[in-house]
N, C-alpha and C positions, 0 to 999 in steps of 0.2 A: 465380327470385328475386322477392320482392315489392317494390314500389316504396317501401314505408314502412320498410324495414329500417334506413335511416340515421337515421330519426327515431322509432324504436320506443319508446325510453325516454320521449321527450316525449309520444308518443301515449298510453302507459300512464299517465303522470301526469295528463294531461287527462281521460282516462276515469275515473280514480280520483276526480278532483274532481267530475265529474258524478255519480258513484256517491254521493259525499257529499251532493251537492245533493238527490238523490232520497231518501236517508235523512232528510235534513232536512225534506223535504216530507212524508214519512210521519209524522214527529214532529209537524209542524204539524197534520196531520189528527187524530192521536191526542190532541193538546192542544186540539182544537176551535177552532183559530185562524180568524180571519175569512176567509171564502171568497175574497174578492178578493185577499188576501195569498197564499193558496195558489195561485191561478191565476197570479199574477204570478211566483211561484217556478217553477211549471211552465213558463211561457214562457221564463224564464231558462235552465232546464235544456235545453229544446228548442233554444234559440239556441246554447248551448254544443255540443250534439250536432251541429247544423247546421254549425258552424264546424269541428268535427273532421271531419265528412264531406267538406266542401269541401277541407280540407287533404289528405285521403286522395285525393280525385279529382285535385287538383293534382299530388300526387306521382305518381299513376298516369300522368297525361299526360306529365309531365316525364321519368319513368324508363322507362315501358313503351312508350307510343306513340311517344315521341321517339327511341326506339332504332333507328328505321328499318325495323323489321319490322312496322309497324302494317298492319292489314288492314281491309277493310270490316267484317268480323265484329267486330274489336276496337272500331272506331268505333261500331258499333251497340250493343255492350255498354256502352261509356262513355255514350252518349246515353240508354240505358235507365236507367242509374244516376242520371244527372242528372234525367231525367224523374221517377223515383220520389222523388228528393229534393225537387223543387219542386212536386210534385202535391198536397201536403196542404194 
């Protein structure tokens, strides 16, 4: 069982919103909008994705690792995911 099963509908809604943001950014580029405005929207989309990723990690910790069967390997996997999230 995945940790996000209880919040799957909310996750799909948030991802759809980000998808809309990306389409909006593409439209801005097609319309030759001011570069700084495009970059601002890209940063907003990245922030939204970061929030989604942090929510998924939170669910993972609360449902998967907190189940009492956590191992060193699972902790390493979690820390690798966190590291990839913050390394950019």
